[in-house]
C-alpha positions as CSV (number, residue, x, y, z in Angstrom):
1,M,-63.4,-82.4,114.6
2,N,-65.9,-79.5,114.4
3,P,-64.4,-76.1,115.3
4,L,-67.3,-75.2,117.6
5,A,-66.7,-78.5,119.5
6,I,-63.0,-77.7,119.9
7,I,-63.9,-74.2,121.3
8,I,-66.5,-75.7,123.7
9,F,-64.1,-78.4,124.9
10,T,-61.3,-75.9,125.4
11,I,-63.6,-73.8,127.6
12,L,-64.7,-76.8,129.6
13,I,-61.3,-78.3,130.0
14,S,-59.6,-75.1,131.0
15,S,-62.4,-74.3,133.5
16,L,-62.9,-77.7,135.0
17,H,-59.3,-78.8,135.4
18,M,-58.6,-75.8,137.7
19,I,-61.0,-77.3,140.3
20,A,-58.3,-79.9,141.1
21,P,-56.9,-79.3,144.5
22,D,-53.2,-79.2,143.3
23,H,-54.0,-75.9,141.7
24,W,-55.6,-74.0,144.6
25,V,-54.6,-75.7,147.8
26,P,-51.0,-74.5,148.0
27,L,-52.1,-70.9,147.4
28,N,-54.9,-71.0,150.0
29,V,-52.6,-72.6,152.6
30,L,-50.0,-70.0,151.9
31,S,-52.5,-67.2,152.1
32,I,-53.8,-68.3,155.5
33,R,-50.3,-68.8,156.9
34,R,-49.1,-65.4,155.6
35,R,-52.4,-63.6,156.1
36,F,-52.6,-62.3,152.6
37,N,-55.4,-59.9,151.8
38,Y,-58.0,-60.7,149.2
39,S,-56.4,-58.6,146.4
40,T,-53.0,-60.3,147.0
41,I,-54.7,-63.7,146.8
42,M,-56.4,-62.8,143.5
43,L,-53.2,-61.4,142.0
44,I,-51.2,-64.5,142.9
45,S,-54.0,-66.9,141.7
46,G,-54.3,-65.1,138.4
47,L,-50.6,-65.2,137.9
48,L,-50.5,-68.9,138.8
49,G,-53.4,-69.6,136.4
50,F,-51.7,-67.7,133.7
51,L,-48.3,-69.5,134.2
52,H,-49.9,-72.9,134.5
53,S,-51.8,-72.5,131.3
54,F,-49.0,-70.9,129.5
55,V,-46.5,-73.6,130.4
56,S,-49.1,-76.2,129.5
57,V,-49.5,-74.7,126.0
58,L,-45.7,-74.4,125.6
59,L,-45.3,-78.1,126.5
60,S,-48.1,-79.1,124.1
61,L,-46.6,-77.1,121.3
62,V,-43.2,-78.6,121.9
63,L,-44.7,-82.1,121.9
64,V,-46.6,-81.5,118.7
65,Y,-43.4,-80.2,117.0
66,V,-41.4,-83.1,118.3
67,G,-44.1,-85.5,117.3
68,L,-44.4,-84.2,113.8
69,N,-40.7,-84.0,113.2
70,F,-39.1,-86.9,115.1
71,F,-41.7,-89.4,116.3
72,N,-44.9,-90.9,115.2
73,F,-48.0,-89.9,117.3
74,I,-48.0,-93.2,119.2
75,D,-44.5,-92.4,120.6
76,I,-45.4,-88.8,121.5
77,K,-47.8,-90.0,124.2
78,Y,-44.9,-91.8,125.9
79,F,-42.6,-88.9,125.4
80,S,-45.1,-86.4,127.0
81,V,-45.6,-88.7,130.0
82,S,-41.8,-89.0,130.3
83,I,-41.4,-85.2,130.4
84,I,-44.0,-84.7,133.0
85,F,-42.5,-87.6,135.1
86,V,-39.0,-86.1,135.0
87,V,-40.4,-82.7,136.0
88,C,-42.3,-84.2,138.9
89,I,-39.3,-86.2,140.1
90,Y,-37.2,-83.0,140.0
91,I,-39.8,-81.1,142.1
92,L,-40.1,-84.0,144.5
93,L,-36.3,-84.1,145.0
94,S,-36.2,-80.3,145.4
95,S,-38.9,-80.5,148.0
96,L,-37.1,-83.2,150.0
97,R,-33.9,-81.3,149.8
98,E,-35.6,-78.2,151.1
99,V,-37.2,-80.1,154.0
100,K,-33.9,-81.7,154.9
101,E,-32.2,-78.3,154.9
102,N,-35.0,-76.8,156.9
103,R,-35.9,-74.4,154.1
104,N,-39.3,-73.1,153.5
105,V,-41.3,-75.4,151.2
106,E,-43.9,-72.8,150.3
107,A,-42.1,-71.8,147.0
108,T,-42.0,-75.4,145.9
109,S,-45.7,-75.9,146.6
110,L,-46.5,-72.9,144.4
111,I,-44.2,-74.3,141.7
112,V,-46.2,-77.5,141.7
113,S,-49.3,-75.4,140.9
114,V,-47.5,-74.2,137.7
115,L,-46.7,-77.7,136.4
116,P,-47.9,-78.3,132.9
117,D,-51.2,-80.1,132.3
118,P,-51.3,-82.3,129.2
119,A,-55.1,-81.9,129.0
120,I,-54.8,-79.2,126.3
121,L,-52.6,-81.4,124.0
122,P,-55.4,-83.1,122.1
123,L,-57.1,-79.8,121.5
124,I,-53.8,-78.3,120.3
125,I,-53.3,-81.2,117.9
126,S,-56.9,-80.9,116.6
127,S,-56.9,-77.2,116.2
128,S,-53.4,-77.2,114.5
129,T,-55.0,-78.9,111.5
130,M,-57.4,-76.0,111.1
131,G,-54.9,-73.2,110.6
132,L,-52.7,-70.9,112.6
133,Q,-55.4,-68.4,113.4
134,F,-57.7,-71.1,114.9
135,L,-54.8,-72.6,116.9
136,L,-54.0,-69.1,118.3
137,L,-57.6,-68.7,119.2
138,I,-57.7,-72.0,121.1
139,I,-54.4,-71.1,122.9
140,I,-55.6,-67.6,124.0
141,L,-59.0,-69.1,125.0
142,F,-57.3,-71.8,127.1
143,I,-55.0,-69.3,128.8
144,I,-57.7,-66.7,129.6
145,T,-60.3,-69.3,130.8
146,S,-57.7,-71.1,133.0
147,T,-56.6,-67.8,134.6
148,I,-60.1,-66.7,135.3
149,S,-61.2,-70.1,136.5
150,L,-58.3,-70.5,139.0
151,S,-59.0,-67.0,140.4
152,L,-62.6,-67.8,140.8
153,V,-62.0,-71.2,142.4
154,T,-59.4,-69.8,144.7
155,S,-61.7,-66.9,145.7
156,L,-64.6,-69.2,146.5
157,V,-62.5,-71.7,148.4
158,N,-60.7,-68.9,150.3
159,K,-64.0,-67.3,151.4
160,G,-65.2,-70.8,152.5
161,F,-62.0,-71.3,154.6
162,L,-62.4,-67.9,156.2
163,K,-66.0,-68.5,156.9
164,A,-65.3,-71.9,158.5
165,L,-62.4,-70.5,160.5
166,S,-64.5,-67.6,161.8
167,K,-67.0,-70.2,163.3
168,L,-64.3,-72.0,165.3
169,K,-64.3,-71.3,169.0
170,P,-60.8,-70.9,170.6
171,S,-60.1,-73.7,173.1
172,S,-57.6,-73.9,175.8
173,T,-54.8,-76.4,175.2
174,V,-53.8,-76.3,178.8
175,S,-55.8,-78.5,181.2
176,D,-57.5,-76.7,184.0
177,K,-57.3,-79.8,186.2
178,P,-54.4,-80.1,188.6
């Protein structure tokens, strides 16, 4: 694959996958419930974007290593899906336990935002054939673009929520009729 194409795909994938609601909804709901100010929202969204992309890169590198050393590349697809499935089951069970014990589920919802995304895996595989420097460039580009993208999406969505909420008129829940 052409190096320029890998760079363009990395920017596109890292930007566009942050539009998915599972990345920004938990933070926006939490920020409205806890009345976070704008700078706190941006700090948390940047941190979540960084952690999400960093964990995604780590998982991809582990899968490439395992794939090269222990499996053929057909098996690696099933192995990567299995890892993501196990992590999702763990988080689901943790969430159910927290609800059952009447604990706050906000932390779990933010953890879900950090779950790894296998979208970078094909780009890691392609760029690893072009040398370590190019692989590092793709990794850094993915992390930076993901972090900025999540912050931007969270900011735009949050401003939209606040604008929509400001237009709501308070209504009485108690009936005036006897």
